[in-house]
Backbone bond lengths (Angstrom), bond angles and torsions (degrees), N, CA, C in turn:
res aa  C-N    CA-C-N  psi(-1)  N-CA   C-N-CA  omega(-1)  CA-C   N-CA-C  phi
1 M - - - 1.471 - - 1.522 108.86 -
2 G 1.346 117.18 130.80 1.442 121.52 -176.64 1.518 112.91 -71.64
3 V 1.320 115.10 168.51 1.461 121.31 -178.30 1.523 110.91 -60.96
4 V 1.338 117.08 -41.52 1.461 120.36 -178.44 1.523 110.45 -62.60
5 K 1.336 117.24 -44.11 1.459 120.44 -179.35 1.526 111.55 -66.55
6 V 1.328 116.55 -40.42 1.466 119.70 178.51 1.519 110.69 -63.95
7 T 1.333 115.71 -44.41 1.463 120.02 178.92 1.525 110.61 -62.86
8 G 1.330 116.25 -46.24 1.452 120.45 179.52 1.512 112.32 -61.29
9 N 1.322 117.00 -41.41 1.463 120.79 179.27 1.522 111.13 -64.42
10 T 1.320 116.60 -40.68 1.468 120.48 179.15 1.520 110.86 -65.57
11 V 1.339 116.54 -46.51 1.469 120.69 179.26 1.528 109.97 -60.13
12 Y 1.321 116.27 -43.78 1.465 120.21 -177.83 1.526 111.14 -62.92
13 R 1.320 117.23 -48.69 1.459 120.32 -175.02 1.526 112.06 -70.03
14 V 1.320 117.91 -36.88 1.465 120.09 177.25 1.526 109.83 -66.87
15 T 1.330 116.42 -44.43 1.470 120.06 178.73 1.522 110.67 -61.82
16 A 1.333 116.74 -43.07 1.468 120.69 179.59 1.525 110.94 -61.31
17 A 1.329 116.98 -43.08 1.464 120.68 -179.34 1.523 111.21 -63.81
18 I 1.330 116.45 -42.16 1.471 120.10 -179.78 1.533 110.41 -65.24
19 L 1.336 116.71 -49.47 1.466 120.20 -175.84 1.526 111.75 -66.73
20 D 1.317 116.94 -36.13 1.465 119.43 179.49 1.516 111.94 -70.06
21 S 1.331 116.86 -27.32 1.469 120.32 -177.25 1.534 112.51 -82.51
22 L 1.333 117.49 -14.10 1.461 119.99 -176.34 1.531 110.87 -71.11
23 P 1.324 117.87 141.55 1.475 120.15 170.44 1.522 110.08 -60.01
24 G 1.330 116.35 154.41 1.448 121.12 -176.34 1.514 113.28 -54.53
25 R 1.333 117.71 -42.21 1.463 120.63 -178.88 1.523 111.63 -64.48
26 V 1.321 116.37 -35.11 1.462 119.57 180.00 1.530 110.21 -72.50
27 R 1.345 116.65 -38.29 1.466 119.15 175.08 1.522 110.87 -61.10
28 S 1.322 116.29 -40.98 1.470 119.94 178.30 1.524 110.93 -63.05
29 L 1.333 116.37 -41.32 1.459 120.30 177.43 1.528 110.77 -63.60
30 A 1.330 116.29 -40.20 1.469 119.94 177.61 1.525 110.67 -62.17
31 A 1.332 116.96 -38.50 1.465 120.24 177.25 1.524 110.59 -65.89
32 D 1.336 117.12 -39.12 1.463 120.82 177.59 1.525 111.10 -59.81
33 I 1.326 115.54 -48.19 1.463 120.80 -177.24 1.524 110.69 -65.17
34 S 1.338 116.23 -45.20 1.462 120.88 179.78 1.527 111.21 -61.78
35 A 1.334 115.59 -44.02 1.467 119.78 -178.84 1.523 111.14 -64.95
36 L 1.336 116.64 -41.35 1.455 120.04 179.96 1.523 110.86 -62.32
37 G 1.334 116.45 -42.86 1.458 119.66 178.15 1.514 112.48 -64.18
38 S 1.338 116.36 -46.22 1.461 120.36 -179.51 1.527 111.11 -64.38
39 Y 1.316 116.23 -43.37 1.466 121.20 179.45 1.535 110.65 -62.31
40 S 1.314 117.44 -44.47 1.464 121.78 -176.13 1.524 112.46 -69.57
41 L 1.332 116.11 -34.50 1.461 120.57 -172.95 1.524 113.68 -97.67
42 S 1.328 117.90 5.08 1.467 120.32 -175.39 1.534 110.92 -126.77
43 P 1.327 117.79 68.45 1.474 118.88 -178.55 1.519 113.18 -61.41
44 G 1.327 117.25 -33.56 1.457 119.98 178.92 1.519 111.84 -64.86
45 K 1.329 116.33 -44.94 1.467 120.05 178.47 1.527 110.78 -66.17
46 R 1.333 116.90 -39.98 1.466 119.55 176.91 1.525 110.62 -57.11
47 S 1.314 115.65 -45.34 1.458 120.45 -179.54 1.519 111.15 -63.94
48 N 1.325 116.80 -42.25 1.466 120.63 -179.63 1.524 110.99 -63.24
49 V 1.337 116.59 -45.58 1.466 120.20 179.70 1.524 110.14 -61.50
50 R 1.322 116.54 -43.97 1.465 120.44 -179.46 1.537 110.91 -61.81
51 D 1.336 115.69 -42.89 1.458 119.43 179.99 1.525 111.25 -66.16
52 N 1.326 116.82 -41.85 1.464 120.23 178.74 1.522 111.31 -61.57
53 L 1.329 116.43 -45.98 1.463 119.73 -179.13 1.527 111.78 -65.86
54 S 1.324 116.27 -30.64 1.465 119.29 178.41 1.521 111.03 -64.98
55 V 1.327 117.50 -34.87 1.459 120.92 177.40 1.523 110.47 -71.07
56 V 1.325 116.55 -38.97 1.460 121.24 -177.31 1.519 112.19 -68.05
57 G 1.342 116.93 -38.51 1.461 119.33 -176.35 1.506 111.51 -160.61
58 S 1.313 115.66 -141.76 1.459 120.33 -177.69 1.528 110.64 -71.77
59 P 1.343 117.47 157.44 1.474 120.14 179.40 1.521 111.50 -55.00
60 P 1.326 117.60 128.94 1.465 120.37 -175.33 1.525 112.44 -80.73
61 S 1.317 115.67 153.51 1.462 121.58 172.62 1.526 109.23 -87.58
62 S 1.336 115.65 170.17 1.466 119.74 175.11 1.519 110.82 -60.97
63 G 1.343 116.21 -34.44 1.464 119.78 178.07 1.509 112.28 -64.97
64 D 1.335 117.86 -36.95 1.465 121.53 177.12 1.529 110.17 -62.47
65 V 1.326 115.35 -45.19 1.462 119.99 -178.54 1.531 109.96 -66.53
66 Y 1.328 116.86 -45.91 1.464 119.94 178.84 1.528 110.88 -59.24
67 G 1.330 117.56 -37.81 1.460 120.75 -178.51 1.511 112.76 -58.72
68 I 1.316 117.07 -33.81 1.459 120.03 178.06 1.523 110.35 -71.43
69 F 1.320 118.07 -40.04 1.467 120.72 174.09 1.533 109.83 -60.98
70 R 1.333 116.49 -39.49 1.472 120.77 -179.48 1.534 110.96 -65.48
71 N 1.323 116.39 -43.65 1.459 119.95 178.51 1.530 110.68 -61.16
72 H 1.322 115.60 -42.79 1.462 119.48 -178.72 1.525 111.55 -66.25
73 S 1.318 117.14 -36.66 1.461 119.89 177.48 1.530 111.05 -62.20
74 M 1.327 116.94 -41.33 1.460 119.33 176.67 1.523 110.97 -66.77
75 N 1.332 117.45 -35.02 1.465 120.21 175.58 1.529 111.55 -58.71
76 I 1.326 116.17 -42.90 1.464 119.79 -178.96 1.526 110.25 -65.62
77 I 1.318 116.94 -42.42 1.458 120.02 176.49 1.526 110.15 -58.95
78 E 1.324 116.70 -45.09 1.471 120.25 -179.95 1.521 111.71 -66.76
79 M 1.321 118.01 -32.73 1.456 119.67 178.78 1.527 111.05 -59.18
80 F 1.337 116.00 -42.35 1.465 119.74 177.02 1.527 110.89 -72.25
81 A 1.332 116.51 -54.31 1.462 120.71 -172.46 1.523 112.19 -62.90
82 S 1.333 117.37 -36.00 1.467 120.07 -175.11 1.517 113.24 -65.97
83 S 1.314 117.29 -19.09 1.472 119.08 176.97 1.524 111.59 -63.92
84 R 1.333 117.20 -14.92 1.460 121.85 -179.42 1.537 112.67 -107.13
85 W 1.338 117.06 -1.06 1.458 119.35 -178.54 1.518 110.98 -77.97
86 D 1.330 116.53 139.80 1.458 119.93 171.94 1.524 109.12 -90.48
87 G 1.334 116.28 -179.99 1.455 120.34 -175.98 1.511 113.36 -60.12
88 D 1.329 117.54 -38.57 1.462 120.15 179.99 1.524 111.57 -64.74
89 E 1.327 116.31 -40.93 1.463 119.85 179.66 1.526 110.84 -67.72
90 I 1.325 117.28 -39.88 1.459 121.23 178.42 1.525 110.05 -61.53
91 N 1.334 116.66 -45.69 1.465 120.49 -179.28 1.523 111.88 -68.01
92 R 1.318 117.47 -29.61 1.463 120.22 177.95 1.524 111.04 -68.67
93 R 1.293 116.18 -33.81 1.459 120.89 -173.30 1.531 113.98 -90.37
94 I 1.329 118.35 -20.14 1.465 121.03 -171.24 1.522 109.77 -125.23
95 E 1.316 116.79 118.70 1.463 122.04 176.46 1.530 109.68 -90.81
96 F 1.330 115.80 142.69 1.467 120.69 179.40 1.528 108.68 -140.82
97 P 1.338 117.48 71.90 1.464 120.25 -173.66 1.527 114.12 -68.29
98 Q 1.333 117.93 -19.15 1.468 120.30 -176.38 1.525 112.46 -107.26
99 R 1.309 116.46 33.95 1.475 119.91 -179.58 1.524 111.25 -58.74
100 L 1.328 117.94 -31.53 1.456 120.76 -179.28 1.527 111.48 -61.03
101 V 1.328 117.76 -31.79 1.472 121.03 176.76 1.518 109.86 -59.04
102 L 1.323 116.74 -43.01 1.464 121.68 178.84 1.517 110.95 -66.78
103 D 1.321 117.31 -48.02 1.464 120.30 -177.01 1.526 111.49 -63.37
104 D 1.325 117.50 -38.21 1.465 120.58 177.36 1.527 110.85 -64.45
105 A 1.338 116.39 -39.69 1.468 120.20 179.38 1.526 110.91 -65.70
106 L 1.315 116.95 -42.57 1.463 120.95 -178.61 1.522 112.35 -69.73
107 A 1.327 116.70 -22.52 1.468 120.12 -178.42 1.522 112.30 -63.10
108 A 1.336 117.47 -20.26 1.464 120.64 178.72 1.526 112.11 -72.53
109 G 1.337 117.37 -13.31 1.455 121.13 176.78 1.516 115.17 79.67
110 K 1.322 117.84 16.49 1.461 121.16 -178.93 1.530 112.74 -114.07
111 G 1.332 116.98 12.84 1.444 120.21 -175.85 1.519 110.59 74.24
112 A 1.318 116.30 -164.27 1.462 121.10 178.53 1.519 109.63 -156.57
113 I 1.328 115.35 145.76 1.461 122.58 177.96 1.520 107.93 -110.36
114 F 1.340 116.41 124.33 1.458 120.54 173.13 1.521 108.71 -91.15
115 A 1.326 116.87 122.94 1.457 122.25 171.88 1.519 106.92 -102.79
116 T 1.318 116.29 116.05 1.459 119.22 -172.63 1.521 110.75 -142.21
117 A 1.328 115.69 -179.86 1.461 121.78 -176.92 1.526 109.08 -143.44
118 H 1.333 115.82 172.00 1.463 121.70 -177.64 1.533 110.26 -79.29
119 I 1.312 115.59 68.04 1.460 122.72 -178.10 1.523 109.16 -114.75
120 G 1.347 116.32 137.69 1.466 119.84 178.75 1.511 110.17 59.40
121 N 1.327 116.54 -127.52 1.465 120.89 170.97 1.520 107.80 -114.44
122 W 1.320 115.84 96.04 1.459 122.89 -174.99 1.525 112.44 -71.21
123 E 1.333 118.41 -11.46 1.461 121.19 178.98 1.527 112.08 -80.17
124 L 1.317 118.29 -24.89 1.455 121.10 -170.84 1.531 114.72 -67.87
125 P 1.341 120.61 -37.25 1.472 117.75 177.62 1.521 113.11 -56.46
126 A 1.327 117.05 -40.96 1.464 119.81 178.32 1.521 110.77 -62.17
127 L 1.316 116.15 -40.22 1.467 120.56 179.42 1.525 110.58 -62.41
128 L 1.334 116.49 -45.74 1.454 119.86 -179.46 1.527 111.31 -65.41
129 L 1.329 117.16 -46.68 1.460 119.58 -177.48 1.522 111.37 -63.75
130 G 1.330 116.96 -37.01 1.454 119.41 175.75 1.514 111.91 -62.07
131 S 1.329 116.35 -40.59 1.470 120.24 -179.91 1.521 111.85 -68.87
132 L 1.339 116.97 -25.65 1.463 121.27 -179.93 1.526 112.55 -88.43
133 G 1.330 116.81 -1.05 1.457 120.44 174.61 1.514 116.05 94.29
134 Y 1.340 118.31 6.81 1.460 120.54 176.23 1.527 109.80 -76.38
135 R 1.321 116.24 147.80 1.459 120.46 173.19 1.520 108.73 -87.52
136 L 1.320 116.70 126.32 1.458 120.60 -173.49 1.517 110.78 -139.73
137 G 1.331 115.63 130.54 1.454 121.63 173.39 1.517 110.43 -110.98
138 V 1.315 116.64 134.13 1.460 121.92 179.69 1.524 109.16 -125.38
139 V 1.326 116.16 141.95 1.459 121.57 176.73 1.520 107.98 -94.27
140 A 1.320 117.02 126.68 1.462 120.35 -177.46 1.524 109.88 -144.35
141 G 1.315 115.66 131.60 1.455 121.22 172.28 1.518 109.82 -90.32
142 E 1.337 116.74 -152.56 1.459 119.62 178.33 1.518 109.61 -67.58
143 Q 1.336 116.31 131.43 1.457 121.05 179.18 1.520 109.53 -117.75
144 M 1.322 116.05 142.05 1.451 124.32 -176.66 1.526 110.19 66.63
145 N 1.329 117.31 -83.10 1.460 121.84 178.40 1.520 107.91 -163.46
146 S 1.325 116.98 174.91 1.460 120.60 -175.02 1.530 112.32 -63.81
147 L 1.328 117.83 -24.82 1.469 120.47 179.10 1.531 110.99 -70.54
148 L 1.329 116.50 -38.34 1.467 120.43 -171.22 1.519 114.85 -103.50
149 T 1.327 118.47 -13.17 1.465 119.15 -171.13 1.526 112.76 -60.53
150 D 1.326 117.76 -37.15 1.465 119.90 179.03 1.525 111.30 -67.00
151 S 1.328 116.80 -37.23 1.459 120.71 178.92 1.521 111.45 -69.49
152 V 1.340 117.08 -38.20 1.459 120.62 176.77 1.524 109.83 -62.84
153 K 1.314 117.01 -44.11 1.472 121.80 178.29 1.525 110.58 -60.82
154 R 1.325 116.48 -45.14 1.463 120.10 -179.01 1.527 111.13 -64.16
155 A 1.328 116.84 -39.55 1.474 119.86 179.24 1.523 111.00 -62.47
156 K 1.339 117.51 -38.74 1.462 120.32 177.19 1.518 111.07 -66.52
157 E 1.306 116.55 -41.93 1.458 119.72 179.90 1.523 111.69 -65.33
158 E 1.319 117.04 -32.66 1.462 120.35 176.75 1.523 112.26 -67.11
159 K 1.350 115.85 -20.83 1.469 120.97 176.16 1.528 111.92 -91.44
160 G 1.330 116.87 7.21 1.454 120.83 175.00 1.514 115.49 94.38
161 L 1.340 118.36 8.81 1.457 121.06 -179.06 1.523 110.76 -90.95
162 E 1.332 115.87 150.64 1.461 121.44 173.24 1.526 107.62 -102.18
163 V 1.330 116.06 112.71 1.459 121.29 -176.92 1.526 108.48 -96.27
164 I 1.317 115.86 123.99 1.459 122.68 -172.14 1.520 108.47 -116.96
165 C 1.335 116.91 130.61 1.462 119.82 179.76 1.520 109.34 -72.25
166 P 1.333 118.48 150.80 1.465 121.49 -173.12 1.523 114.97 -78.62
167 E 1.343 118.38 -8.90 1.456 118.86 -174.83 1.529 112.39 -68.52
168 H 1.330 117.44 -45.09 1.465 120.99 -177.62 1.528 109.02 -138.50
169 P 1.331 117.34 68.64 1.461 118.66 -170.32 1.515 115.31 -88.90
170 Y 1.346 118.67 -20.09 1.457 119.23 -162.86 1.522 113.61 -67.35
171 R 1.309 118.56 -37.58 1.470 119.31 179.82 1.521 110.74 -62.79
172 K 1.339 116.86 -42.31 1.461 119.65 -179.93 1.526 111.31 -70.29
173 L 1.321 117.21 -39.81 1.464 120.02 178.05 1.529 110.19 -63.99
174 Y 1.318 116.60 -42.15 1.465 121.82 178.79 1.523 109.94 -59.87
175 R 1.322 116.52 -43.63 1.472 120.05 -178.95 1.527 111.30 -63.81
176 I 1.333 117.23 -42.31 1.463 120.10 179.28 1.524 110.81 -60.68
177 L 1.335 116.79 -42.86 1.464 120.32 178.88 1.520 111.03 -66.30
178 Q 1.310 117.71 -42.45 1.463 121.18 179.88 1.519 111.65 -61.34
179 E 1.330 115.70 -28.45 1.469 120.49 -179.32 1.524 111.88 -95.24
180 G 1.350 116.75 13.43 1.458 121.22 173.04 1.511 115.45 85.00
181 G 1.340 117.74 14.34 1.456 121.14 -179.29 1.515 112.81 -91.85
182 I 1.320 115.43 -171.66 1.458 123.51 -177.17 1.522 108.68 -117.44
183 V 1.321 117.07 140.39 1.464 120.58 170.21 1.529 108.01 -121.17
184 A 1.315 116.36 137.32 1.462 122.35 -178.63 1.522 109.18 -111.17
185 L 1.332 116.27 127.97 1.461 121.95 -177.56 1.525 109.74 -125.15
186 L 1.318 115.76 121.21 1.456 121.53 174.77 1.528 107.96 -85.70
187 L 1.314 116.40 103.79 1.458 120.24 -168.82 1.516 113.90 -84.01
188 D 1.324 117.93 -5.27 1.465 120.00 173.94 1.525 111.33 -103.48
189 G 1.328 116.61 12.54 1.458 120.69 -178.15 1.514 112.29 -86.83
190 N 1.322 115.58 177.97 1.463 120.25 -178.82 1.526 111.37 -132.86
191 V 1.363 116.93 31.15 1.458 118.91 179.14 1.523 111.40 -84.45
192 F 1.332 117.97 -16.53 1.456 121.32 179.60 1.523 110.59 -92.02
193 E 1.348 115.24 143.97 1.454 119.14 171.05 1.531 108.37 -84.24
194 G 1.312 115.69 153.09 1.453 119.02 179.69 1.511 111.21 77.41
195 G 1.303 116.88 -150.68 1.444 122.32 -177.05 1.507 109.92 132.78
196 T 1.304 115.75 -174.00 1.452 120.73 -179.00 1.527 108.81 -135.64
197 P 1.328 118.59 144.96 1.469 119.86 178.93 1.525 110.83 -65.52
198 V 1.313 116.15 130.23 1.455 122.80 -179.18 1.527 107.16 -134.08
199 E 1.337 116.25 141.49 1.455 119.28 173.39 1.514 109.32 -91.28
200 L 1.331 115.61 122.05 1.453 122.10 178.62 1.522 107.75 -131.24
201 F 1.304 117.49 122.69 1.466 122.77 -176.52 1.523 111.81 56.23
202 G 1.336 115.05 36.24 1.456 120.15 175.61 1.509 114.92 79.65
203 R 1.343 117.89 5.08 1.460 120.96 179.53 1.517 109.67 -127.00
204 E 1.308 115.45 147.96 1.460 119.93 -178.47 1.523 111.03 -84.47
205 V 1.328 115.21 138.08 1.456 121.77 177.71 1.523 107.38 -148.04
206 S 1.324 117.37 146.99 1.461 121.49 179.08 1.524 109.23 -89.19
207 L 1.348 116.04 121.34 1.455 121.51 -176.50 1.531 110.22 -133.89
208 P 1.341 117.39 160.77 1.465 120.31 -176.68 1.526 112.43 -61.56
209 R 1.327 115.57 141.46 1.463 121.16 179.88 1.530 111.43 -102.66
210 G 1.345 116.84 4.82 1.459 120.82 -169.57 1.514 115.03 -63.44
211 A 1.334 118.70 -34.47 1.471 119.81 -175.83 1.522 110.81 -62.50
212 A 1.332 117.02 -48.33 1.471 119.99 -179.65 1.521 111.08 -65.52
213 R 1.316 117.64 -40.78 1.467 120.39 -178.51 1.524 111.44 -66.71
214 L 1.320 116.76 -41.70 1.466 119.40 177.52 1.524 111.03 -64.03
215 A 1.318 116.03 -41.47 1.464 119.63 178.85 1.527 110.84 -64.00
216 M 1.329 117.41 -39.77 1.455 121.09 178.79 1.533 111.50 -63.68
217 S 1.326 116.41 -42.93 1.468 120.15 -173.41 1.520 113.71 -81.55
218 T 1.322 117.33 -22.09 1.471 119.64 -176.44 1.515 113.93 -112.42
219 G 1.331 117.64 -17.94 1.459 120.43 -173.93 1.508 113.53 78.59
220 A 1.341 116.69 7.10 1.469 120.28 -178.08 1.519 110.76 -69.04
221 P 1.325 117.07 144.85 1.464 119.77 173.66 1.520 110.49 -72.13
222 V 1.330 115.14 154.97 1.463 121.27 174.86 1.520 108.08 -110.50
223 L 1.317 116.13 123.73 1.458 122.44 178.83 1.522 108.88 -110.36
224 G 1.303 116.85 124.44 1.455 120.43 173.62 1.515 109.37 -81.16
225 A 1.319 116.55 134.96 1.465 119.57 -176.19 1.516 110.69 -151.44
226 Y 1.323 114.93 151.40 1.460 121.06 170.28 1.523 107.76 -155.42
227 C 1.321 115.92 164.39 1.466 121.07 -176.06 1.524 108.67 -127.81
228 R 1.316 116.58 103.69 1.456 121.77 -177.03 1.524 110.98 -90.28
229 R 1.328 115.67 135.79 1.455 120.06 175.31 1.525 109.43 -75.49
230 I 1.338 116.02 130.06 1.467 121.85 177.70 1.525 109.86 -96.44
231 T 1.329 116.12 -49.19 1.462 123.23 173.52 1.525 106.68 -138.26
232 D 1.321 116.51 -176.86 1.457 118.64 -179.76 1.526 112.96 -66.12
233 D 1.325 118.48 -18.59 1.464 118.95 179.47 1.530 113.10 -126.39
234 R 1.345 116.47 18.61 1.465 120.02 177.16 1.531 109.47 -140.51
235 S 1.343 114.86 136.93 1.461 120.91 175.81 1.524 108.62 -137.59
236 R 1.329 115.82 157.59 1.468 119.96 -178.66 1.524 109.77 -131.46
237 I 1.328 116.14 129.09 1.457 122.26 175.92 1.522 108.99 -86.76
238 S 1.327 116.44 129.92 1.461 122.44 171.44 1.524 108.17 -111.45
239 M 1.345 116.32 140.11 1.465 120.40 -174.43 1.516 110.29 -146.98
240 E 1.319 115.87 144.24 1.460 121.54 175.76 1.527 108.97 -148.54
241 T 1.314 116.06 158.91 1.460 121.20 175.29 1.523 108.74 -84.19
242 V 1.327 115.94 121.11 1.466 121.41 177.07 1.528 110.34 -94.81
243 L 1.324 116.47 -42.28 1.457 123.05 176.45 1.522 108.34 -137.53
244 A 1.322 117.23 124.53 1.459 122.26 -179.20 1.530 110.34 -71.92
245 P 1.338 118.55 166.16 1.471 120.30 177.06 1.527 111.32 -54.19
246 G 1.328 115.88 127.81 1.452 121.68 178.69 1.514 115.62 78.52
247 E 1.317 118.62 -6.11 1.463 120.57 -174.83 1.522 112.81 -72.03
248 S 1.319 117.63 -30.95 1.470 119.82 -178.41 1.522 111.72 -58.85
249 A 1.327 116.72 -41.49 1.467 119.96 -179.55 1.523 111.18 -65.76
250 S 1.315 117.54 -33.59 1.468 119.77 -177.64 1.527 112.09 -76.53
251 V 1.317 118.32 -31.28 1.467 119.78 -179.33 1.521 112.58 -91.75
252 G 1.342 117.30 -19.29 1.454 121.43 -178.77 1.515 112.26 93.70
253 E 1.346 116.23 156.49 1.459 120.83 -173.36 1.525 112.61 -63.59
254 R 1.327 117.68 -42.12 1.462 119.90 -177.18 1.534 111.11 -62.69
255 A 1.342 116.59 -45.84 1.462 120.08 179.97 1.521 111.09 -68.34
256 A 1.338 117.27 -37.48 1.464 120.57 177.97 1.520 110.26 -62.97
257 Q 1.322 115.40 -44.91 1.463 119.59 179.36 1.525 111.57 -62.38
258 R 1.325 116.53 -41.89 1.473 119.78 179.72 1.520 110.67 -63.15
259 R 1.331 117.01 -40.57 1.453 119.45 -179.68 1.529 110.79 -65.50
260 I 1.317 116.31 -39.53 1.472 120.44 179.51 1.526 109.96 -63.23
261 F 1.331 117.48 -47.36 1.457 119.28 -176.07 1.523 112.68 -76.38
262 D 1.315 117.67 -22.87 1.465 119.43 169.96 1.528 109.90 -62.96
263 A 1.334 115.80 -40.44 1.469 119.66 178.19 1.521 110.76 -65.38
264 I 1.340 116.71 -44.79 1.464 120.48 179.53 1.527 110.35 -60.78
265 E 1.330 117.11 -41.22 1.462 120.63 178.73 1.530 110.86 -60.73
266 S 1.317 116.96 -42.16 1.468 119.52 -178.72 1.525 110.99 -67.44
267 Y 1.339 117.86 -36.38 1.463 120.09 178.57 1.525 110.62 -65.71
268 I 1.326 116.09 -43.16 1.466 119.75 179.21 1.523 110.28 -64.61
269 R 1.331 117.27 -44.10 1.462 120.60 -179.25 1.535 110.95 -60.04
270 D 1.323 116.08 -44.27 1.470 120.36 -176.52 1.521 113.20 -76.04
271 N 1.341 116.76 -15.32 1.466 120.72 -175.66 1.527 110.89 -133.44
272 A 1.319 116.10 34.57 1.468 119.73 -176.94 1.521 112.13 -60.29
273 D 1.326 117.27 -27.98 1.466 120.75 -179.61 1.517 112.58 -70.36
274 Q 1.373 117.38 -11.11 1.464 120.47 177.52 1.528 111.61 -125.59
275 W 1.329 116.60 21.67 1.467 120.55 179.74 1.519 109.17 -87.54
276 C 1.322 116.29 103.85 1.475 122.07 -170.41 1.524 111.61 -94.27
277 I 1.307 115.81 71.95 1.465 122.04 173.54 1.528 107.29 -116.21
278 F 1.337 115.70 119.35 1.461 120.28 -174.19 1.527 113.07 -106.13
279 R 1.324 117.58 -3.25 1.446 119.97 171.53 1.529 108.16 -93.01
280 R 1.322 116.20 162.79 1.474 119.33 175.47 1.517 107.63 -73.15
281 F 1.327 116.12 113.85 1.463 121.47 -170.88 1.522 111.06 -74.67
282 W 1.314 117.82 -40.54 1.463 122.59 178.51 1.523 108.21 -110.96
283 E 1.307 116.78 129.58 1.463 120.40 175.83 1.524 109.18 -62.96
284 G 1.314 115.80 131.01 1.443 120.51 177.97 1.506 114.52 81.91
285 A 1.354 116.87 4.34 1.461 118.78 178.58 1.519 110.12 -65.61
286 A 1.303 115.95 139.19 1.473 120.25 178.99 1.518 108.30 -164.73
């Protein structure tokens, strides 16, 4: 193991141990301080968030924009601390009232595709499902920075997740579905090259087409899901069936894709206060 990986692993594990040991109130204070610093020092991101929210709904206040920075700061704290959580702690922190929707979808034997977005803490559903024994593959590019990305990947794999690089993901995703597993796709992300023009909130944006194509080729159902933060130490997964097993082939790729992105649009609209996208999502948005 190279010096960079050893250093990154040490930094990650020490940080995780410190953050996990903090009382809840102190973790919340740390999120406040981190968010204030990030918000104050990132005028470009502030502008992007404000512009994105303006497209989604009414013009946002400074408090609305800061709230997204605050949510993201708590996500980062949880990313470190959760590497030390056991199954009981994970279940205490994450509610999943619609688990039956997932189990019914998997009963068809074709796996399941999660279509989701950067809402609340989008990492937590994978953590919970891994602890419950589900097989789950997630696509992830570089996270945090080059020093820590390998450690973040390793921490996820230690929780039972299969982390797939975004350059050539489809063969591995296809295999997971064929073997009855779950693949999770963040459809508002930018780790994939290419994409297809999609209308979202009345504006065109290029987004990944992989969910509809995978569903067409495998017959897997598509489940819309997101994980909304309730408090600093509680989150709730919401889930619904967007396309039943085999339905994508019967409606066609264009209609399947439209149904998937209609669901994503509704999740963003209903949870815009926790939509953590810091790049300008629509070109020319203002």
